[in-house]
C-alpha positions as CSV (number, residue, x, y, z in Angstrom):
1,M,8.0,-22.5,-36.1
2,R,5.4,-24.8,-34.7
3,R,7.7,-25.8,-31.9
4,Y,8.0,-22.1,-30.7
5,G,4.2,-21.8,-30.7
6,V,3.9,-25.0,-28.5
7,L,6.6,-23.6,-26.1
8,M,4.8,-20.3,-25.8
9,A,1.5,-22.0,-25.0
10,V,3.2,-24.2,-22.3
11,A,4.9,-21.1,-20.8
12,A,1.6,-19.2,-20.8
13,A,-0.2,-22.1,-19.1
14,A,2.4,-22.4,-16.4
15,L,2.2,-18.6,-15.6
16,A,-1.6,-18.8,-15.5
17,L,-1.5,-21.7,-13.1
18,N,1.2,-20.3,-10.9
19,P,1.0,-16.5,-10.9
20,A,3.8,-14.4,-9.4
21,P,3.3,-12.7,-6.1
22,A,1.4,-9.4,-6.4
23,H,4.4,-7.4,-5.5
24,A,7.3,-9.4,-6.9
25,D,10.6,-7.5,-7.5
26,G,9.2,-4.3,-6.0
27,L,6.9,-3.8,-9.0
28,G,3.8,-3.7,-6.8
29,P,0.3,-5.0,-7.5
30,Q,-1.2,-4.6,-10.9
31,P,-4.8,-4.5,-12.0
32,G,-6.2,-8.0,-12.5
33,A,-3.2,-9.6,-10.6
34,P,-4.1,-12.0,-7.7
35,C,-4.0,-10.7,-4.1
36,P,-4.0,-12.8,-0.9
37,A,-7.4,-13.6,0.7
38,D,-6.4,-11.8,3.9
39,F,-5.7,-8.6,2.0
40,T,-9.4,-8.1,1.1
41,D,-10.2,-4.3,1.2
42,V,-6.5,-3.4,1.4
43,M,-5.6,-0.5,-0.8
44,T,-2.4,0.5,-2.5
45,R,-1.2,3.0,-5.1
46,L,0.6,2.4,-8.4
47,P,3.9,4.1,-8.8
48,D,4.2,7.1,-11.2
49,V,0.6,7.2,-12.4
50,G,-0.9,7.4,-8.9
51,D,-3.9,5.2,-9.6
52,F,-5.3,3.4,-6.6
53,L,-6.0,-0.3,-6.4
54,V,-8.1,-2.4,-3.9
55,C,-7.8,-6.1,-3.2
56,Q,-11.3,-7.4,-3.8
57,A,-12.9,-10.4,-2.1
58,S,-12.5,-12.2,-5.4
59,G,-8.8,-12.2,-4.8
60,M,-7.9,-9.8,-7.5
61,W,-6.5,-6.2,-7.5
62,A,-8.9,-3.8,-9.1
63,P,-8.7,-0.1,-9.9
64,V,-10.6,2.3,-7.6
65,L,-12.8,4.7,-9.6
66,G,-13.7,8.1,-8.2
67,P,-13.3,9.4,-4.7
68,F,-13.3,7.0,-1.8
69,D,-13.6,7.1,2.0
70,P,-10.3,7.0,4.0
71,A,-9.0,3.4,4.0
72,G,-7.8,1.7,7.2
73,R,-5.4,-0.7,5.5
74,W,-2.7,0.0,2.9
75,L,0.0,-2.0,1.2
76,S,3.4,-0.3,0.6
77,Y,6.1,-1.8,-1.6
78,G,9.3,-0.9,-3.3
79,A,10.2,2.8,-3.0
80,G,7.0,3.5,-1.1
81,I,3.6,5.0,-1.7
82,T,2.5,8.6,-1.0
83,L,-0.9,9.3,0.4
84,H,-2.8,12.4,1.5
85,G,-4.1,12.9,5.0
86,Q,-6.7,15.0,6.7
87,G,-4.9,18.2,6.0
88,F,-5.9,17.7,2.4
89,R,-9.3,17.5,0.7
90,N,-10.5,13.9,0.2
91,P,-7.9,12.2,2.5
92,N,-6.7,8.7,1.7
93,L,-6.3,7.8,5.4
94,R,-7.2,9.1,8.9
95,S,-4.9,10.5,11.5
96,G,-4.4,8.3,14.6
97,Q,-2.4,5.2,15.7
98,W,-1.2,2.9,13.0
99,T,0.9,-0.3,12.8
100,A,3.0,-1.3,9.8
101,A,3.8,-5.1,9.6
102,P,6.7,-6.1,7.4
103,L,5.7,-8.7,4.8
104,D,9.2,-10.2,4.7
105,P,11.7,-10.8,7.5
106,S,14.2,-8.5,5.8
107,A,11.7,-5.6,5.2
108,V,11.9,-2.3,7.0
109,C,8.8,-0.2,7.4
110,S,9.2,3.6,7.8
111,A,7.2,6.7,7.2
112,D,7.8,10.3,6.2
113,Q,5.0,12.7,7.2
114,V,4.4,16.4,6.3
115,T,1.7,18.3,8.2
116,V,0.0,21.6,7.4
117,I,1.0,24.5,9.7
118,G,-1.2,27.2,8.1
119,P,-2.4,28.4,4.7
120,G,0.3,27.6,2.3
121,E,2.8,26.6,5.0
122,L,4.0,23.0,5.6
123,A,6.0,21.7,8.6
124,P,9.4,19.9,8.1
125,V,9.3,16.2,7.3
126,V,8.8,13.9,10.4
127,H,10.6,10.6,9.8
128,S,9.5,7.5,11.7
129,P,12.2,4.8,11.2
130,G,11.6,1.1,11.6
131,E,13.8,-1.9,12.3
132,V,14.4,-4.9,10.1
133,G,11.6,-7.4,10.3
134,Q,9.8,-5.6,13.2
135,P,6.4,-3.9,13.2
136,L,6.4,-0.1,13.3
137,H,3.9,1.6,15.6
138,L,3.4,5.3,14.8
139,E,0.9,8.2,15.1
140,V,-0.3,9.4,11.7
141,L,-0.2,13.1,12.6
142,P,-3.2,15.4,12.8
143,K,-3.4,17.9,9.9
144,L,-1.4,15.5,7.8
145,F,-0.7,16.8,4.3
146,T,1.2,13.8,2.9
147,I,2.7,10.5,4.2
148,T,5.1,8.3,2.3
149,M,4.8,4.7,3.6
150,N,8.1,2.9,2.8
151,G,9.0,-0.8,2.7
152,D,7.2,-4.0,1.8
153,C,4.6,-3.6,4.6
154,L,0.9,-3.9,5.4
155,W,-0.2,-0.7,7.3
156,S,-3.3,-1.0,9.5
157,E,-5.2,1.7,11.4
158,D,-5.3,0.7,15.1
159,Q,-8.9,0.5,16.4
160,P,-9.7,1.8,19.8
161,P,-10.9,-0.9,22.2
162,G,-14.5,-1.8,21.5
163,L,-14.5,-0.6,17.9
164,G,-12.3,-3.3,16.3
């Protein structure tokens, strides 16, 4: 019995010293999990429950509590994350030019956008396909209701010259 306790302690220590990537196996980041230093202020959304996380300067993913200003960088993973745009109250991101960078050479970034036409009326889905391992440049549409960002990708709002 004591041998199993020692093995469990050794395994726990190994995991603590060498944590798995924040989005291993498409599971996505988890609260308290490490995030890369260059992801500071990047946001993402947990699957199913819809909670938001932000990568803090401390290098850890943390829950976002309460409403927040639209974010300029998002991490998508696995089956994708769905966000609300400026056609919705409390948008998660702004309309405009965006670039999605694949985090893996085999990743494909793509987006599915739905805009508001009028009260209670939504436009058909606009699909923006990407190519394997290539950045995707797209316009996040005005009056955006929802966007689903697909692929293991880092999405960044393009800044106009002089504002970056």
